[in-house]
ZAMARGU-4260 file (C-alpha; in steps of 0.2 Angstrom, whole numbers, plus 5000, padded with zeros to 4 digits):
<rodrens>
0) 5081/4951/4979 | 5070/4965/4970 | 5059/4978/4978 | 5041/4977/4970 | 5026/4986/4974
5) 5007/4985/4977 | 4996/5001/4978 | 4979/4997/4984 | 4968/5009/4974 | 4950/5002/4974
10) 4937/5005/4988 | 4921/5013/4989 | 4926/5030/4997 | 4911/5028/5008 | 4916/5041/5021
15) 4921/5053/5007 | 4904/5051/4997 | 4913/5050/4980 | 4929/5042/4973 | 4942/5051/4984
20) 4956/5045/4974 | 4953/5056/4959 | 4952/5072/4969 | 4967/5084/4966 | 4979/5086/4980
25) 4994/5097/4977 | 4991/5098/4958 | 4988/5079/4955 | 4976/5065/4958 | 4977/5058/4976
30) 4980/5041/4969 | 4995/5046/4959 | 5005/5051/4976 | 5006/5033/4981 | 5008/5026/4962
35) 5023/5039/4959 | 5031/5034/4976 | 5030/5016/4973 | 5035/5018/4954 | 5051/5027/4959
40) 5056/5016/4973 | 5051/4998/4965 | 5056/4988/4950 | 5038/4985/4946 | 5021/4990/4953
45) 5005/4983/4953 | 4990/4996/4956 | 4974/4986/4962 | 4959/4996/4958 | 4949/5003/4943
50) 4948/5017/4932 | 4967/5020/4934 | 4977/5028/4920 | 4995/5023/4925 | 5007/5033/4914
55) 5022/5024/4922 | 5033/5011/4912 | 5033/5000/4927 | 5015/5000/4932 | 5002/4986/4929
60) 4983/4989/4934 | 4973/4974/4940 | 4957/4971/4949 | 4954/4960/4965 | 4943/4946/4963
65) 4930/4948/4967 | 4929/4967/4965 | 4926/4976/4981 | 4932/4962/4992 | 4943/4973/5003
70) 4961/4979/5005 | 4968/4962/5010 | 4961/4954/4994 | 4969/4968/4984 | 4986/4965/4992
75) 4984/4946/4987 | 4979/4951/4970 | 4994/4962/4968 | 5006/4949/4974 | 4998/4936/4963
80) 5001/4948/4948 | 5019/4951/4953 | 5023/4932/4956 | 5038/4937/4967 | 5053/4927/4971
85) 5053/4922/4990 | 5068/4935/4994 | 5059/4950/4986 | 5052/4964/4996 | 5035/4971/4993
90) 5031/4989/4997 | 5012/4991/5000 | 5003/5008/5000 | 4986/5014/5001 | 4980/5024/4986
95) 4974/5038/4997 | 4991/5043/5005 | 4995/5061/5002 | 5015/5060/5005 | 5022/5042/5006
100) 5038/5044/4997 | 5049/5048/5011 | 5043/5033/5021 | 5049/5021/5008 | 5068/5022/5012
105) 5065/5019/5030 | 5053/5004/5028 | 5065/4995/5016 | 5080/4998/5026 | 5071/4992/5041
110) 5066/4975/5034 | 5083/4974/5024 | 5093/4977/5040 | 5084/4965/5051 | 5076/4948/5051
115) 5058/4955/5052 | 5045/4949/5041 | 5038/4967/5039 | 5041/4985/5043 | 5026/4996/5045
120) 5024/5015/5048 | 5016/5019/5065 | 5006/5035/5065 | 5005/5049/5079 | 4991/5040/5087
125) 5002/5024/5088 | 4991/5014/5075 | 5001/5002/5064 | 4997/5007/5045 | 4998/4990/5036
130) 4995/5000/5019 | 5011/5009/5023 | 5023/4995/5024 | 5036/4984/5017 | 5035/4966/5018
135) 5046/4951/5014 | 5038/4942/5000 | 5040/4925/5009 | 5029/4931/5023 | 5015/4937/5012
140) 5015/4921/5001 | 5015/4910/5017 | 5000/4921/5024 | 4990/4920/5007 | 4993/4902/5005
145) 4984/4898/5021 | 4971/4912/5021 | 4955/4916/5011 | 4959/4934/5006 | 4941/4940/5003
150) 4933/4953/5014 | 4947/4953/5027 | 4953/4970/5035 | 4970/4977/5030 | 4977/4975/5048
155) 4976/4955/5046 | 4991/4957/5034 | 5001/4958/5050 | 4994/4942/5058 | 5008/4930/5064
160) 5022/4942/5057 | 5037/4948/5065 | 5034/4967/5062 | 5046/4982/5065 | 5037/4998/5068
165) 5044/5014/5060 | 5038/5030/5068 | 5030/5042/5055 | 5043/5055/5051 | 5030/5069/5048
170) 5016/5067/5037 | 5020/5050/5029 | 5003/5042/5035 | 4992/5057/5031 | 4978/5051/5021
175) 4962/5058/5014 | 4946/5049/5021 | 4933/5063/5021 | 4930/5079/5013 | 4936/5088/5028
180) 4953/5079/5026 | 4954/5086/5009 | 4949/5104/5014 | 4963/5104/5027 | 4975/5098/5014
185) 4988/5111/5011
</rodrens>
């Protein structure tokens, strides 16, 4: 069993008005918070996006097909590139998370120590965060084998899965969606 990662770092940043992933948060581009967290926790990481310079030895950058076809398709593209074994664990992170690092051990432990298909962070509003989660590769492979991934919302990654909810331990699920979110960043 290996722990492997997919970072969803594409998208159009419509609510932000420009590419939010290159905005500087705490001294580094926003997307690198998730890429660094995944790179530290995972044997190898696929970043699905564009214009990403990933200076990590275990990171590969790909694009979903067709480009712009959504986060579900991005995770499918990442999984396809990883070609995981069925017993692998797949950490999935959104590229706009500010501080996801501390969530990863909790997510990985939740899946490892249970029969669940996935562990997902639940934010302060009780919303599941499918792009801040750890999945069994076998569950994702089964899902993608029977589903066209194009233009599906990220929430459908959880369809039909036995999911454990992990309560956000602070700011794990904090993301940047609008310029106001960026301005309120410490």
